[in-house]
MARVEX-518791 format. One record per residue: residue number from 1; residue in one letter; chain; z, x, y of N, C-alpha, C in turn. Coordinates in steps of 0.2 Angstrom, whole numbers, plus 2048, in hexadecimal, padded with zeros to 3 digits. Atoms other than C-alpha are relative to their C-alpha. Layout:
BEGIN
   k r c n_z n_x n_y ca_z ca_x ca_y c_z c_x c_y
 NUM A A   Z   X   Y    Z    X    Y   Z   X   Y
...
***
This chain:
BEGIN
   k r c n_z n_x n_y ca_z ca_x ca_y c_z c_x c_y
   1 M A 7FE 7F9 7FE  403  562  7E6 7FC 802 807
   2 N A 802 7FE 7FA  400  56A  7F7 7FA 804 7FF
   3 K A 807 7FD 802  3ED  56F  7F6 800 807 804
   4 R A 800 7FA 7FD  3F0  57D  803 804 805 7FC
   5 F A 7FC 7FB 804  3FD  585  7F8 7FD 802 7FB
   6 W A 803 7FE 806  3F3  585  7E9 7FA 804 801
   7 R A 805 7FC 7FE  3E4  58C  7F2 803 808 801
   8 V A 7FD 7F9 7FF  3EF  59B  7F7 802 803 7F9
   9 V A 7FE 7FE 807  3F6  59C  7E5 7F9 803 7FD
  10 L A 806 7FD 803  3E4  59E  7DF 7FD 806 803
  11 A A 802 7FA 7FC  3E0  5AB  7EC 804 806 7FD
  12 V A 7FC 7FB 802  3EF  5B5  7E6 7FE 802 7F9
  13 A A 802 7FF 806  3E9  5B3  7D4 7FA 805 7FF
  14 L A 806 7FC 800  3D8  5BA  7D8 801 807 803
  15 V A 800 7F9 7FD  3DE  5C9  7E2 806 804 7FD
  16 G A 7FA 7FD 803  3EE  5CD  7D7 7FE 807 7FD
  17 S A 801 7F9 803  3E5  5DB  7CE 7FF 806 805
  18 V A 801 7FB 7FB  3E2  5E4  7DE 807 801 804
  19 A A 7FA 800 7FD  3F4  5E1  7E4 805 804 7FC
  20 G A 7FB 7FD 805  3FC  5EA  7D5 804 805 803
  21 C A 7FD 7FA 7FD  400  5F9  7DF 806 7FE 805
  22 A A 7FB 802 7FB  40B  5EF  7EB 806 7FD 7FC
  23 N A 7FB 803 803  415  5E8  7DD 806 804 7FC
  24 Q A 7FB 7FB 803  422  5F6  7DA 806 7FE 803
  25 K A 7FA 802 7FE  434  5F4  7DC 803 806 804
  26 A A 7FD 7FB 7FC  43F  5FC  7E9 806 803 7FC
  27 P A 7FB 7FD 803  44C  608  7E4 807 7FD 800
  28 P A 7F9 804 800  45E  602  7E0 803 801 806
  29 L A 7FC 7FF 7FA  469  5FF  7EF 806 804 7FF
  30 E A 7FA 7FD 800  477  609  7F3 806 7FB 800
  31 T A 7FA 804 800  489  602  7F2 800 7FC 806
  32 F A 801 805 7FA  488  5F2  7FD 807 7FF 803
  33 Q A 7F9 802 7FC  496  5F0  80A 7FE 7FA 805
  34 P A 802 805 7FB  495  5DF  812 803 801 807
  35 V A 7FF 800 7F9  495  5DE  825 804 7FA 801
  36 P A 7FB 806 7FF  4A4  5D3  82B 7FC 7FB 805
  37 M A 803 805 7FC  49E  5C3  833 806 7FD 804
  38 N A 7FC 803 7FC  4A6  5BA  841 7FF 7F8 801
  39 P A 802 807 800  4A5  5A7  83D 803 7FC 806
  40 S A 7FD 803 7FA  4B0  5A3  84C 7FC 7FF 806
  41 A A 805 800 7FA  4A2  5A6  858 7FA 7FC 7FF
  42 H A 806 803 802  496  59B  84F 802 7F9 7FD
  43 F A 800 807 804  493  589  848 7FC 801 7FA
  44 K A 804 7FF 806  48C  587  837 7F9 7FC 801
  45 K A 807 803 7FF  479  583  837 7FF 7FA 7FB
  46 F A 801 804 806  479  57A  826 806 7FD 7FD
  47 D A 7FA 802 804  485  56F  81C 800 802 7F9
  48 T A 801 7FE 807  47E  574  80B 7FB 806 800
  49 F A 805 7FB 801  475  583  805 7FF 800 7F8
  50 V A 802 800 807  46C  584  7F4 7FC 807 7FF
  51 V A 804 7FB 802  466  594  7EC 7FD 7FF 7F9
  52 V A 804 801 806  458  593  7DF 7FD 807 7FE
  53 L A 802 7FA 804  455  5A1  7D3 7F9 7FF 7FC
  54 D A 807 801 803  442  5A2  7CE 7FD 806 7FE
  55 T A 803 7F9 803  440  5B3  7C6 800 800 7F8
  56 A A 801 800 807  441  5AD  7B4 7F9 7FF 7FE
  57 S A 807 7FF 802  431  5B0  7AA 800 800 7F8
  58 S A 801 7FF 807  42A  5B0  799 7FF 807 7FE
  59 M A 800 7F8 801  429  5C3  79C 807 803 801
  60 E A 7F9 7FE 7FE  43C  5C4  79E 802 807 7FC
  61 G A 7FE 7F9 804  43C  5D3  791 7FD 806 803
  62 S A 803 7FA 7FD  432  5DE  79C 804 804 805
  63 Y A 7FC 7FC 7FB  439  5EC  7A6 800 7FE 807
  64 R A 801 802 7F9  432  5E6  7B6 804 7F9 801
  65 K A 7FD 807 7FF  439  5D4  7B3 808 801 800
  66 R A 7F9 7FE 800  44A  5DC  7AF 802 802 807
  67 L A 7FE 7FE 7FA  44A  5E5  7BF 800 7FA 806
  68 E A 800 806 7FB  445  5D5  7C9 806 7FC 7FF
  69 A A 7FA 804 802  453  5CB  7C0 806 803 803
  70 D A 7FB 7FC 7FD  45F  5D9  7C5 800 7FF 807
  71 R A 800 800 7F8  459  5D9  7D7 802 7F9 802
  72 T A 7FF 807 7FE  45A  5C6  7D8 808 7FF 800
  73 R A 7F9 801 800  46C  5C6  7D3 804 804 805
  74 E A 7FD 7FB 7FB  470  5D5  7DE 7FF 7FD 807
  75 I A 801 803 7F9  468  5CD  7EE 804 7FA 801
  76 V A 7FD 807 7FF  470  5BC  7EB 808 802 801
  77 S A 7F9 7FE 800  481  5C5  7E8 802 803 807
  78 Q A 7FF 7FD 7F9  480  5CF  7F8 800 7FA 805
  79 M A 800 806 7FB  47C  5BF  802 806 7FC 7FF
  80 N A 7FA 804 801  48A  5B6  7FA 807 804 803
  81 R A 7FB 7FC 7FE  496  5C4  7FF 801 7FF 808
  82 M A 800 801 7F8  491  5C0  812 800 7F9 802
  83 I A 801 807 7FE  490  5AD  812 807 7FF 803
  84 P A 7FA 801 7FD  49E  5A8  81E 803 7F9 7FD
  85 D A 7FD 806 803  4AB  59B  818 801 7FB 805
  86 M A 800 805 7FB  4A7  58C  823 7FF 7F9 7FD
  87 G A 800 807 803  4A8  57D  817 7F9 7FE 7FE
  88 Y A 806 802 803  497  57E  810 801 7FC 7F9
  89 R A 801 802 807  492  574  801 7FA 805 7FD
  90 S A 805 7FB 803  488  57F  7F5 7FE 7FF 7F9
  91 A A 802 801 807  47E  580  7E5 7FC 806 7FE
  92 L A 805 7FB 803  475  58D  7DA 7FD 7FE 7FA
  93 M A 804 803 805  467  588  7CF 7FB 806 7FE
  94 A A 805 7FB 803  45B  592  7C4 7FB 7FD 7FB
  95 F A 804 803 805  44C  58F  7B9 801 804 7FA
  96 R A 800 7FD 806  44C  593  7A7 7FA 805 7FF
  97 S A 806 7FC 802  441  5A1  7A0 7FB 7FD 7FC
  98 G A 805 803 804  431  59D  798 7FB 7FC 803
  99 S A 805 803 7FD  423  592  79B 803 7FA 805
 100 C A 7FE 805 7FB  424  587  7AA 800 7F9 7FD
 101 L A 801 807 803  41F  578  79F 807 7FE 7FD
 102 S A 7FA 801 803  431  579  798 806 7FF 805
 103 C A 7FB 800 7FA  43A  579  7A9 7FE 7FD 806
 104 E A 802 804 7FB  435  56B  7B3 805 800 806
 105 D A 7FB 7FF 7FB  445  56D  7BD 805 806 7FF
 106 A A 7FC 7FA 801  451  57B  7C0 807 7FD 7FD
 107 V A 7F9 802 803  463  57A  7B8 805 803 805
 108 L A 7FB 7FE 7FB  473  57C  7C2 804 806 7FD
 109 L A 7FC 7FB 802  47D  58C  7C0 807 7FF 804
 110 Y A 7FA 801 7FC  48A  587  7CE 7FE 7FA 805
 111 G A 801 806 7FB  48D  577  7D8 7FC 7FA 7FE
 112 P A 7FF 800 7F9  489  56D  7E2 807 7FE 801
 113 V A 7F9 801 7FE  49B  56F  7E8 802 804 806
 114 P A 7FE 7FC 7FA  4A5  576  7F7 7FF 807 7FE
 115 Y A 801 7F9 802  4A0  588  7F8 806 804 7FF
 116 N A 7FB 7FB 802  4AB  595  7F0 7FD 806 7FE
 117 R A 803 7FA 802  4A6  5A7  7F0 800 802 7F9
 118 G A 7FE 7FD 807  4AE  5AC  7E0 7FC 7FC 7FB
 119 E A 803 804 805  4A8  59D  7D6 7F8 800 801
 120 F A 807 7FF 800  496  59F  7DD 7FE 806 7FD
 121 E A 802 7FA 804  496  5B1  7D7 800 7FF 7F9
 122 A A 7FF 801 807  49C  5AB  7C6 7F9 7FC 7FE
 123 G A 806 803 802  48D  59F  7C6 7FA 805 7FF
 124 L A 806 7FB 800  481  5AD  7CA 800 804 7FA
 125 A A 7FF 7FC 806  488  5B7  7BC 7FD 7FD 7FA
 126 A A 803 803 806  481  5AA  7B0 7F8 801 800
 127 Y A 807 7FE 800  46F  5B0  7B5 800 807 7FE
 128 R A 7FF 7FA 804  46E  5BE  7A8 7FB 805 802
 129 E A 804 7FA 7FF  465  5CE  7A7 7F9 7FF 801
 130 A A 807 801 800  454  5C8  7A4 7FE 7F9 804
 131 G A 801 807 7FC  455  5B8  7B0 801 7FA 7FB
 132 E A 7FF 806 804  45A  5AD  7A2 807 7FD 802
 133 I A 7FA 804 7FE  467  59F  7A4 805 800 7FB
 134 D A 7FB 7FF 805  477  5A3  79B 804 7FA 7FE
 135 R A 7FC 806 802  480  592  79D 7FE 7FB 806
 136 F A 801 805 7FB  47F  582  7A7 806 7FF 804
 137 S A 7FA 802 7FC  48A  57B  7B4 805 7FC 7FC
 138 P A 7FB 804 804  49A  575  7AC 801 7F9 802
 139 T A 7FF 807 7FE  49A  565  7B6 7FA 7FC 7FF
 140 D A 806 804 800  488  560  7B6 7FB 800 7FA
 141 G A 804 800 807  481  565  7A5 7F9 801 801
 142 D A 807 800 800  46F  561  7A3 7FD 7FD 806
 143 M A 803 804 7FB  46D  557  7B3 7FB 805 804
 144 P A 804 7FC 7FC  45E  55E  7BC 803 802 807
 145 A A 7FD 7FD 7FA  463  569  7CB 7FF 7FC 806
 146 T A 802 803 7FA  459  560  7D8 804 7F9 801
 147 R A 7FD 806 7FF  461  54F  7D4 807 801 802
 148 A A 7F9 7FF 7FE  472  556  7D5 801 802 807
 149 I A 800 7FD 7F9  46F  55E  7E6 7FF 7FA 804
 150 M A 801 806 7FB  469  54D  7ED 806 7FB 800
 151 Q A 7FA 805 800  479  544  7E8 805 802 805
 152 G A 7FB 7FF 7FB  488  543  7F4 7FD 800 807
 153 N A 802 800 7F9  486  547  806 7FF 807 802
 154 P A 802 7F9 7FF  47D  558  807 7FF 802 807
 155 G A 801 7FF 7F9  479  556  81A 7FA 805 801
 156 R A 805 7FB 7FF  46E  564  820 800 805 7FB
 157 V A 800 7FC 806  468  56F  812 7FB 807 802
 158 A A 804 7FA 800  462  582  812 7FE 801 7F8
 159 L A 802 7FF 807  458  585  802 7FD 807 800
 160 I A 802 7F9 800  457  598  7FE 7FD 801 7F9
 161 V A 803 800 806  44A  59B  7F0 7FE 808 7FF
 162 V A 801 7F9 801  44A  5AC  7E8 7FB 801 7FA
 163 T A 805 801 805  43A  5AF  7DF 7FC 807 800
 164 D A 805 7FA 800  42C  5BC  7DA 7F9 7FD 800
 165 S A 807 803 800  419  5BB  7DB 7FE 7FD 7FA
 166 E A 802 803 806  417  5B7  7C9 802 7F9 7FF
 167 N A 7FD 806 801  423  5A9  7C9 7FE 7FB 805
 168 I A 801 805 7FB  41E  5A1  7D9 7F9 7FD 7FE
 169 L A 807 803 802  40C  59E  7D1 801 7FB 7FB
 170 H A 7FE 806 805  415  593  7C4 800 7F9 804
 171 G A 7FF 807 7FC  418  586  7D2 806 7FD 7FF
 172 R A 7FA 804 801  429  581  7CB 804 800 806
 173 A A 7FC 7FF 7FA  432  587  7DB 7FD 7FB 805
 174 F A 803 804 7FB  425  57E  7E6 801 7F9 7FE
 175 K A 7FF 807 802  427  56E  7DC 807 7FE 802
 176 T A 7F9 801 7FE  43A  56F  7DF 800 7FF 807
 177 V A 800 800 7F9  437  572  7F1 7FD 7F9 803
 178 Q A 804 806 7FF  42B  563  7F2 805 7FA 7FF
 179 K A 7FB 805 802  438  558  7EA 806 7FF 805
 180 L A 7FB 800 7FB  446  55D  7F5 7FE 7FE 807
 181 T A 802 802 7F9  43C  55C  805 7FE 7F9 800
 182 A A 802 808 7FF  436  54A  801 807 7FC 800
 183 F A 7F9 804 800  449  545  7FF 803 802 807
 184 F A 7FC 7FE 7FA  450  54F  80E 7FD 800 806
 185 G A 804 800 7FA  442  54F  81A 802 806 804
 186 G A 7FF 7FB 7FB  446  558  82A 807 804 7FF
 187 R A 7F9 7FD 801  458  55D  823 7FF 806 7FC
 188 L A 801 7FB 805  451  56A  818 7FC 806 803
 189 C A 803 7FA 7FE  44C  57C  81D 7FF 805 7FA
 190 I A 801 7FC 806  445  588  810 7FF 808 802
 191 Y A 800 7F9 7FF  448  59B  80F 7FF 804 7FA
 192 P A 801 7FC 806  43F  5A4  801 801 808 801
 193 I A 7FF 7F9 800  443  5B6  7FC 7FC 802 7FA
 194 Q A 804 7FE 805  436  5BF  7F3 802 807 7FD
 195 V A 7FD 7FA 803  43C  5CD  7E7 7FB 805 7FD
 196 D A 805 7FA 802  42C  5D7  7E4 7FC 801 807
 197 R A 804 7FE 7FA  420  5DF  7F0 7F9 7FE 800
 198 N A 807 802 800  410  5D6  7ED 7FF 7FC 806
 199 V A 801 802 7F9  40A  5D4  7FE 7FC 7F9 800
 200 V A 804 806 801  3FD  5C6  7F9 805 7FB 7FE
 201 G A 7FB 805 802  40B  5BD  7F0 804 7FD 805
 202 R A 7FC 802 7FA  414  5BC  800 7FD 7FA 804
 203 R A 804 806 7FD  407  5B0  807 802 7FA 7FC
 204 V A 7FF 806 803  40B  5A4  7F9 808 7FE 801
 205 V A 7F9 801 7FE  41E  5A6  7FC 801 7FC 807
 206 D A 800 802 7FA  41B  5A2  80E 7FE 7F8 800
 207 E A 802 807 800  413  591  809 806 7FC 7FF
 208 L A 7FA 804 801  424  58B  803 803 7FE 806
 209 V A 7FD 802 7F9  42B  58C  815 7FC 7FA 803
 210 K A 804 805 7FD  41D  581  81B 801 7F9 7FD
 211 V A 7FF 807 803  421  573  80F 806 7FD 804
 212 G A 7FA 803 7FC  432  570  818 7FF 800 807
 213 G A 801 800 7F9  42C  574  829 805 805 804
 214 C A 7FC 7FC 7FD  43A  580  82D 803 805 7FB
 215 G A 7FE 7FA 805  441  591  826 7FC 806 801
 216 F A 804 7FA 800  43A  5A2  823 801 803 7FA
 217 S A 800 7FC 806  436  5AE  815 801 807 802
 218 V A 7FF 7F9 800  43B  5C0  812 7FF 803 7FA
 219 N A 800 7FB 806  438  5CE  806 807 802 7FF
 220 D A 7F9 7FE 801  448  5D4  7FD 801 807 804
 221 D A 7FF 7FA 7FD  445  5E5  805 802 7FF 808
 222 E A 7FE 801 7F9  447  5DD  816 807 7FE 802
 223 I A 7F9 802 7FF  459  5D8  813 804 805 7FB
 224 A A 7FD 7FC 805  45E  5E7  808 806 804 803
 225 T A 7FA 7FD 7FE  46A  5EF  814 806 7FB 802
 226 P A 7FB 805 7FE  47B  5E8  819 7FF 7FD 807
 227 N A 802 803 7F9  476  5E6  82B 7FB 7FB 800
 228 A A 805 805 801  466  5DD  826 802 7FA 7FD
 229 M A 7FD 806 804  46F  5D2  81A 804 7FC 805
 230 A A 7FB 804 7FB  47C  5CD  828 7FB 7FC 805
 231 A A 804 803 7FB  46E  5C9  834 7FC 7FA 7FC
 232 Y A 803 805 804  465  5BF  826 805 7FA 7FF
 233 V A 7FB 805 801  475  5B5  822 801 7FC 807
 234 N A 7FE 803 7FA  479  5B2  834 7FA 7FB 803
 235 Q A 806 804 7FD  467  5AB  838 7FF 7FA 7FC
 236 I A 801 806 804  467  59F  829 806 7FC 801
 237 F A 7FA 804 801  479  599  829 804 7FE 807
 238 L A 7FC 801 7FA  480  59A  83B 7FB 7FF 806
 239 T A 803 800 7FA  47B  595  84C 806 801 806
 240 S A 7FB 7FD 7FB  484  59C  85C 804 7FA 803
 241 A A 7FC 805 7FD  492  592  863 7FE 7FE 807
 242 A A 802 801 7F9  48C  595  874 7FA 7FB 801
 243 A A 806 804 800  47C  58D  870 800 7F9 7FD
 244 A A 800 807 804  482  57E  866 801 7FA 805
 245 V A 800 806 7FC  480  56D  86D 803 7FA 7FC
 246 V A 7FD 805 804  48A  55E  867 7FA 7FB 7FE
 247 A A 806 804 803  47E  554  85C 801 7F9 802
 248 A A 800 807 7FF  479  543  861 800 7FC 7FA
 249 P A 800 804 806  47B  535  855 7F9 800 7FD
 250 V A 806 7FF 803  46D  536  848 7FD 7F9 800
 251 S A 803 806 800  460  529  84B 7FD 7FE 7F9
 252 V A 803 802 806  458  51F  83D 7F9 802 800
 253 V A 806 7FD 800  448  527  838 7FB 7FA 7FC
 254 A A 804 805 803  43A  51A  835 7FD 802 7F9
 255 D A 803 7FF 806  434  519  823 7FE 7F9 7FD
 256 S A 802 807 801  42A  509  821 7FF 7FF 7F9
 257 D A 801 801 807  426  50B  80E 806 802 7FC
 258 G A 7F9 7FE 803  438  511  80A 7FF 805 7FA
 259 D A 801 7FB 805  431  520  800 804 806 801
 260 G A 7FC 7FA 7FF  43D  52C  808 7FD 805 805
 261 V A 804 7FB 7FB  430  535  813 7FF 7FC 807
 262 P A 801 804 7F9  430  530  826 7F9 7FF 801
 263 D A 807 802 7FE  421  527  82D 7FC 806 803
 264 S A 803 7FB 7FC  41E  536  838 7FC 805 7FB
 265 R A 803 7FB 805  41A  541  828 7FD 7FD 7FA
 266 D A 803 804 806  414  533  81C 7F9 7FF 801
 267 T A 807 801 800  402  535  819 7FD 7FA 7FB
 268 C A 802 805 804  402  527  80C 805 7FA 802
 269 P A 7FB 805 7FD  40B  519  816 802 7FA 7FC
 270 N A 7FF 806 804  40A  50B  809 802 801 7F9
 271 T A 7FF 7FE 807  411  513  7FA 804 7FA 7FD
 272 P A 7FC 805 804  417  506  7ED 807 802 7FF
 273 K A 7F9 7FF 801  429  504  7EA 801 803 7F9
 274 G A 7FF 7FD 806  430  50F  7DC 7FC 806 7FE
 275 V A 805 7FB 801  423  51C  7DE 804 807 802
 276 K A 7FD 7F9 7FE  429  52F  7DE 7FA 803 804
 277 V A 805 7FD 7FC  420  537  7EC 801 808 801
 278 N A 7FF 7F9 7FE  41D  549  7F2 802 801 807
 279 A A 7FE 7FF 7FA  421  551  802 7FD 7FC 806
 280 V A 803 804 7FB  415  547  80C 7FF 7F9 7FF
 281 G A 800 807 802  418  536  804 7FB 7FD 7FC
 282 C A 805 803 804  40A  535  7F8 802 801 7F9
 283 W A 7FF 801 807  40B  530  7E6 7FA 804 7FC
 284 E A 805 7FD 804  402  53D  7DB 803 801 7F9
 285 L A 7FD 800 807  406  53A  7C9 7FE 806 7FC
 286 N A 802 7FA 804  406  54B  7C0 804 7FF 7F9
 287 G A 7FD 800 806  40D  550  7AF 7FC 7FD 7FA
 288 V A 804 802 806  3FF  54A  7A4 7FB 806 7FE
 289 F A 803 7F9 802  3F9  55A  79B 7FC 7FF 7F9
 290 F A 804 800 806  3ED  55E  78C 800 806 7FD
 291 D A 801 7F9 803  3EB  56B  77F 7F9 802 802
 292 S A 807 7FD 7FF  3DC  577  781 7FB 7FD 7FD
 293 D A 806 803 802  3CB  56F  77F 801 7F9 7FD
 294 Q A 7FE 807 802  3D3  55E  77C 800 7FB 805
 295 A A 7FF 806 7FB  3D3  54D  785 804 7FB 7FD
 296 V A 7FB 804 803  3E1  546  77A 806 800 804
 297 I A 7FA 800 7FC  3F0  541  785 806 802 7FC
 298 K A 7FB 7FE 803  3FF  54A  780 807 7FC 801
 299 D A 7FA 804 7FE  40D  540  788 7FE 7FB 805
 300 T A 802 805 7FC  40B  52F  78F 806 7FE 805
 301 R A 7FA 802 7FB  41C  52E  799 7FE 7FF 807
 302 A A 802 800 7F9  415  532  7AA 7FB 7FA 801
 303 L A 804 806 800  407  525  7A6 803 7FA 800
 304 D A 7FC 806 801  413  518  7A1 803 7FE 807
 305 E A 7FD 801 7F9  41C  51A  7B2 7FB 7FD 805
 306 A A 806 803 7FB  40B  517  7BB 7FE 7F9 7FE
 307 V A 802 807 803  407  508  7B0 805 7FB 803
 308 A A 7FB 805 7FD  418  500  7B6 7FE 7FF 807
 309 I A 801 801 7F9  414  503  7C8 7F9 7FC 801
 310 L A 806 804 800  402  4FD  7C6 800 7F9 7FF
 311 K A 7FF 807 802  407  4ED  7BE 805 7FC 806
 312 A A 7FC 803 7FB  414  4EA  7CC 7FD 7FF 806
 313 N A 804 800 7FA  407  4ED  7D9 7F9 7FE 7FE
 314 P A 806 802 802  3F8  4E3  7D3 7FA 802 804
 315 K A 806 7FF 7FB  3ED  4E7  7E2 7FF 808 801
 316 L A 800 7F9 800  3F0  4FA  7E0 7FA 803 7FC
 317 T A 805 7FD 803  3E1  504  7DB 801 808 800
 318 G A 7FF 7F9 800  3DF  517  7D7 7FA 804 7FD
 319 E A 806 7FB 802  3D4  526  7D2 804 805 7FB
 320 I A 7FD 7FC 804  3D8  530  7C3 7FC 807 800
 321 H A 803 7F9 7FF  3D4  543  7C5 801 804 7F9
 322 G A 800 7FC 806  3D0  54D  7B5 7FF 808 802
 323 H A 801 7F9 7FF  3D2  560  7B5 801 804 7FA
 324 T A 800 7FC 806  3D0  56F  7A9 803 807 803
 325 D A 7FF 7F8 7FF  3D5  582  7A8 7F8 803 801
 326 S A 806 7FD 7FF  3C7  58E  7AA 7FD 804 7FA
 327 T A 801 7FC 806  3C5  594  798 7F9 7FF 7FD
 328 A A 806 802 802  3B4  58C  795 7FB 800 806
 329 S A 805 800 7FA  3A4  58A  79F 801 7FB 805
 330 A A 7FF 805 7FB  3A4  581  7AF 7FD 7F9 7FE
 331 D A 803 807 802  398  573  7A8 804 7FD 7FA
 332 Y A 7FC 803 806  3A3  571  798 806 7FD 803
 333 N A 7F9 802 7FD  3B3  570  7A2 7FF 7FA 805
 334 Q A 801 806 7FC  3AB  563  7AE 800 7FA 7FB
 335 K A 800 805 805  3A7  558  79F 807 7FE 7FD
 336 L A 7FA 801 803  3B8  55B  797 805 7FD 805
 337 S A 7FC 803 7FB  3C1  556  7A8 7FF 7F9 800
 338 E A 801 807 800  3B8  546  7A8 802 7FC 7FA
 339 A A 7FE 803 806  3BC  542  796 808 7FF 801
 340 R A 7F8 801 800  3CF  545  79A 801 7FA 805
 341 A A 7FF 805 7FC  3CE  53A  7A9 7FE 7F9 7FD
 342 R A 802 806 803  3C5  52C  79F 806 7FE 7FA
 343 A A 7FB 801 805  3D3  52E  791 806 7FD 803
 344 V A 7FB 803 7FC  3E0  52A  79E 7FE 7F9 802
 345 R A 802 807 7FE  3D6  51B  7A5 800 7FC 7FA
 346 D A 800 804 806  3D4  515  793 807 7FE 7FE
 347 Y A 7F9 801 801  3E7  516  791 802 7FA 804
 348 Y A 7FE 805 7FB  3EA  50C  7A1 7FD 7F9 7FE
 349 I A 804 807 802  3DD  4FE  79B 804 7FD 7FA
 350 R A 7FD 802 806  3E6  4FD  78A 807 7FD 802
 351 Q A 7FA 802 7FD  3F6  4FA  794 800 7FA 804
 352 G A 801 806 7FC  3EF  4EB  79D 7FD 801 807
 353 I A 803 7FF 7F9  3E8  4F3  7AD 7F9 7FF 800
 354 A A 807 802 800  3D7  4EC  7B2 7FC 806 801
 355 P A 805 7FA 7FF  3C9  4F9  7B1 7FE 801 807
 356 E A 803 7FF 7FA  3C3  4F6  7C2 805 803 805
 357 R A 7FA 7FD 7FC  3D4  4FC  7C9 800 808 800
 358 I A 800 7F8 801  3D1  50E  7C3 7FA 803 800
 359 R A 806 7FC 800  3C4  51A  7C7 801 807 7FD
 360 V A 7FF 7F9 804  3C1  52B  7BE 7FB 805 804
 361 I A 804 7FA 7FD  3BB  53C  7C5 802 806 7FC
 362 G A 7FE 7F9 802  3BB  54D  7BD 7FE 805 804
 363 F A 801 7FA 7FC  3BD  55D  7C6 7FF 806 7FC
 364 G A 801 7FA 804  3BB  569  7B8 805 805 801
 365 E A 7FB 7FA 7FF  3C3  57A  7BB 801 801 808
 366 T A 801 7FE 7F9  3C0  579  7CE 807 7FF 804
 367 R A 7FA 801 7FC  3D2  573  7D3 806 802 7FC
 368 P A 7FB 7FE 804  3DE  57E  7CA 807 7FF 803
 369 A A 7F9 801 7FE  3F1  57A  7CC 804 806 7FF
 370 A A 7FD 7FA 802  3F6  58B  7C6 7FB 805 7FE
 371 S A 804 7FA 802  3EF  59C  7C2 7FD 7FF 7F9
 372 N A 803 800 807  3E3  59C  7B3 801 807 7FD
 373 D A 7FF 7F9 804  3E8  5AE  7AF 806 800 7FB
 374 T A 7FA 801 804  3F8  5A8  7A6 7FF 7FA 7FB
 375 L A 7FF 805 804  3FB  59D  797 803 7FA 803
 376 E A 7FC 805 7FD  407  593  7A1 7FB 7FC 806
 377 G A 805 803 7FA  3FA  591  7B0 7FB 7FC 7FD
 378 R A 806 804 803  3EC  58B  7A4 803 7FA 7FE
 379 A A 7FD 806 803  3F8  57E  79C 801 7FB 806
 380 L A 7FF 805 7FA  3FC  577  7AE 7F9 7FE 802
 381 N A 807 802 7FD  3E9  576  7B2 7FD 7FB 7FB
 382 R A 803 805 804  3E5  56C  7A3 804 7F9 801
 383 R A 7FC 805 7FE  3EB  55C  7AB 7FB 7FA 803
 384 V A 803 805 7FD  3E7  54B  7B2 804 7FD 805
 385 E A 7FC 802 7FA  3ED  544  7C3 7FE 7F9 802
 386 L A 801 806 7FD  3EE  532  7C9 801 800 808
 387 H A 800 800 7F9  3EA  530  7DC 7FF 7F9 802
 388 P A 801 807 7FE  3ED  51E  7E1 7FD 7FF 807
 389 D A 802 802 7F9  3E5  515  7F0 806 7FC 803
 390 F A 7FA 803 7FD  3F2  510  7FC 7FE 7FB 806
 391 G A 803 805 7FA  3E7  505  808 801 7F9 7FF
 392 H A 800 807 802  3EB  4F5  7FF 807 7FD 802
***
């Protein structure tokens, strides 16, 4: 995970109680009349656009969450009514409501297919009143949305993430952005839309943009009027024909270790073959979680994946990091984090990995991956990560 991102997340969690007065909803918009666009004076800036709906929550029954779900559908529908028909490829994806632990990836509501305004709107209608997903894509079924988007020839991609302050803390949209950025590199720009007025939460939303290196974030209030929405659509989707330059042939980008991240951005240049990397080319094996006050591994699938990589690369060594939530004392949590790290190391040894190849360290509660103020956040913080050494 991007450490800077999670530092901002933690800051938001700490000040959330004083930002409540800024978390009120705007009044409903008046009847929205789209502003006509003139695509003949422009070229398209992207080949594919993807809209991610991230306002589903375990609190979907609350009045506030219903308002945010309604606002999410409304703002995306208004944008859809102004997107010019210029041969885009498009997709609409959303997270299920409930704990983030049950939604490692979003599901498809529409696409990825050639953009059709009416069909896109029908997909949006599947995102029901409380932000729940009413149906899956008729063509892709349970295929994870990110995998479907990576298929085919998406070209240049605009990723529009519609989220709120509560859900951005879950980190699932951030993980999706990381995954797509690692695959697309400089072809992806990120455009978050925040559907609440939590000013501090906006700082977290802004971190999404930095993952991709291009794009910008807005609050839904900033694009509430037809003219503002027209300017927003124009800025994302179009570039002036007068300023357009014939593109030179795409040069081959150096990627020495073949992990999909260019050498210019790869901070772990010797990644073993077959490793899944993050946005900067490093293998950080996550997904190993524990019950509260326990050091018993719940699921070994992620560990088994690492075992296969370690056996295929006998010179590779690494460090296991143990973590906890904040529900006990700092001293107790430090010892518990070390026990969790040792449990994973012991598992590797039983699978035939030499003990000297694996070091352990516990961080206690000092490096949360999510807010400790929610059940979901605490569950994400009870984890162990493997950080391999890539200097061999």
